[in-house]
Structures are given as C-alpha cells and as structure tokens.
N, C-alpha and C positions, 0 to 999 in steps of 0.2 A: 508639624506646625511650621509655617513660614516664619523666619526670624523677624521679618518686618512687621508681622502681626502681633508680636509680643508687646504688652503694654508699654514697656520702656522704650520701644522703638516706634510704635504706632502714633504716639503723641509727641514724637521728637521731630523738630523742624529739619534736623540734619538727615534723619532717615527718610523723610518725605522728599527732601531735595535729592538725595542719592537715587531715589526711585526714578528720577528724571535725568540727572546729570552723572550718575554713577558709571556709565559706560564711557571708557576713554575716548572712543570715537566721537561721542556727543560733544565733549569738551573741545576736542580738536576742531570739529566742524564749526562750533560757535566761535572759536578763535579765528578761523578762516573767514567767517561772516563778518567779524569785526575788522578784518583786514580788507574788506570790500568784496569778497567772493560772494556770488549769488547763484551761479549756475552749476549744474551737476558736473560738467566737465572740469570746472575750476576746483571743485571739491575733491576730484579724483587725485589731484596732485599730492595729497597727503599719504597716498599709498593704500587707501582703503579699498577692499574688493567691491566691485560694482553692486553685487547683491546686498552686501552689508551697507554700502552707502545709501542705496535706495531705502532700506529698512530704517536706518538711523535718521535720515531726513524725514521719513514718515513719522517716526517717533517724536521728533522735535516739533513737527507740525501738530501732531495729536496732543502734545503736551502744552501747546500754545506758545512755544518759544520762537517759532518761525511760521511764516505763512507763505503759501504758494501764490505767486503773481504771474499771470500770463504775459508773455512778451513775444514779439515777432520781429526778427530782423528782416530787412527788405529782401524780398525774393525767397524767403525761407518759410517753413511751416511754423505755426505758433508753438511755443514751448513754455515751460514753467521755470521760474527762478524762485529762489528761496530767500526771503527777506526777514530780518529780525523783527519781532514784535516788541512791545513794551516789556513783556516778561523776559524775552530774549536779551534785550538791551540791559535789563537789570542784572544779568549774569556777569557783566563786566567786572565788578569788584571781586567776584569769585575767581575769575581768571587772573586778575591782578594779584590776588593773594597767593594763588598757586604759583604764579611766576616768581613772586618775591621769595617764597619759600624755596623754590628750586634754585634761584640765583644765589641764595645764601647757603643752602645745605647741599646742593648738587651743582656747583658752578662749572661752567665750561672755561677752558683756558682762553678761548677767543672772546669771552664776554657774554653779555646778555643776548638771548635770542630775540626778545622783543622788549621794547621800552614803552612804558605808558607815559603819555605826554599830553600837555594842554593842546587842544586843537588849534588855537589861534597862533601860538608861537613855538610850539614843540618843546617847551621847557618840561623836564621830567617831573612827574607827580608820583606820590606814594600814598598808600593807605594808612589810616591811623584810627585809633579809638577816640571818640569824643563823648562826653556825657551829655545829658539833656540840656545843660546850660551852654554847650558848645565848647567846653574846656577840654584840652588834651588830657588823656589818661594814658599812663605808661602801660604797655602790654603786660608787664610783670604784676601790675596792680589790678588786672582784670581776672575775674573768676566766672565760672558758669554756675548758674543756679536754676532750679526747676521752675518752670513757668506755670501760669494758671491752668493751662490745658492738662498738664501732667497731674496737678493736684485734683482737678475735677474728675479725671479718669480714675484716680485712686479712690476718691469718695464714691463714685458710681460703682466701682468693683466691690467695695466694702458693702454698699447697700444691696447689691445683687447677692452677695454671699449671705448676708443677714436675711434677706427675703427667702433664699433657698433653705436656710435652716428653719425658718418659721414654717414653711410649707411642709418640710420633711418631718417636723416634730409631731404632727398630728396623725401620721400614718402608722397603722399597726403592722407588726412584723409577722 
C-alpha cells in the first residue's frame, strides 16, 4: 500500500501538497520562476538534467502551478515559456518559510541567498501567524489539530467497518 493512501495521509493537506511540491527540483524551479525565469534555457542554470527539467516543468503544468505560453523572438521559431499561475504564485509563502528555516538553522557565512521584500521599496518582509481577528500569534503558541476532513474520514471508515460486520453476520460458515 502506498503511504500516501493511508487515512492519516490521504486527508492531510501536507501530504497532498508534497505530492506536488515534494520533489526538490519543483521547489527550485518555482524559486526561479519567482526570480523572473520563464524559459527552458533559463531554468537549466540550476543544474537540473534536461530530461528531468522537461519532466518537472510538465509536472508543474499538470499540477496547475505553471502554464505554457507561446512566444516568438523576431526571426526565431515559436517556443514555449513557463509562467506561474495563481496556484503557483500561492507557493510564495511556502518558499519563504523554507528560506527562513534554512537561514535560521542552516545559515551560510555569507548571509541569505534570497531576501523576501516588498516590491515597491524592497524593505524586507517575513512570515507570521495571525488569528482570524488579525492579531499576531507567537509560533510557540501555535499547535496543529485535526480538521473536519480527517474526522469525516474516520466516521466514514467506522461506518464502512460497521456495514461490513452487518453483512458478514448473516453468512453461514
């Protein structure tokens, strides 16, 4: 049985996200897209083998994080570039969180590799937890709890087990 199909994973947002973002190249390609890269040759600079690059870009397109857009430079044949979709742009906080963790727990002597900044004046920005009222919540005061999909899955599994026992009770041996 595939580990992702286990009930604890199947109904987990993190597991579903990892199915799309769990490949290191996918995250690095998205980083490059946020840095303005759109073309196959530009993505090659991260050192990914061409065959893997093509597959990862296809995976990101299939997952709805990027879309292919045709372009044509003057005097050249038409080609495709890869542009972030809304779902792709929504990955930015994930990349920022990974960067923040790496900067804190795996720092480089030379400083940060990337800085997340406001587009208008390049002042640095950071992630934080806020409650539904917009108030700041200390990360040490945040916990993870099971959501409604998890509880619904447990209830459905219990109902399936109960129905199976009811069907099996009437059979002669």
